[in-house]
N, C-alpha and C positions, 0 to 999 in steps of 0.2 A: 880441104879442109874442115877439121872436127875441132869446138870449142866445147866444153863444159864448164857450166858455172854454177856453182855453190852456192847460197847464201844462207846462213842460220840465224835464228831470230831466237825470242825467247822465249815464245809455247808455242804451240801447232793453231791456234787460233790468228796468229797475225804472221804465220807459214800459209795456211788458208786465203786469209786473205791476197797478199802477195799473190798468189800461183795465181788466181784467180783472176787478179787485175790483168794477168800479163799474157791468160791465155781465153779469149774471148773465143768463141765458137763460134765457127766458115769465116777463119781467115784465112786469105789467100793468099801465100807465099807466092814470089817467082819463080821457075822451072828452077830446080839444083838445087835446092834449099829447103832445108828440113830443122822447124823446130818443134821439142816436146821438151814441155814445162810439168809437172809433176811437184807436190808436195811428199817430202817424208818424213814425217813425224815434227818438230821445230825446223826442217831445213828444205828451203825452194834450191830443186836440182832443174835445169835447163841445159839441152844439151843439142848441137846445131851442130848440124853439115851444111857444109857448103862445098856445093862442087867446084861454081864459076870462080868469081873475082876475090884476093883479100878483102880489096874495099869492099865487098858487099859482106863478108863475113864482118869484118870491123863494122862498118854503119849497120848494122844488125845485132850486134852486140849492145852497141851506142843506144840503140833505140830501145833495146828490152833496158836496162841501167838506165833512162829515163822514166818510163812504166816505172821501174821496182820505183824510185825512188818519188814518184807522183802519188805511187802508194800510201810506200813509207810517213810521208810527209800527212797525207792523210786519216791514218790512223792516229798519227800523232794529233793531230786537231782534234781528232776524236774524243781521245782522254781526257778534253780539259775541261 
């Protein structure tokens, strides 16, 4: 199972902040799961490959979106 999530931002700076927040170095993932996040202009693209259970894919997407939400809230607060 594969998933691709593309998030669009107003500018490259916001996209870079989110991509960096959800792509910490040295993250270990369970066997059968691959995650890659990159910034492309003002978009953040995450590709997930899951060779295990559907529940693992769903949990991974849920975790990713929770981290994105925290990053977005952080730069909204920082703008104030």
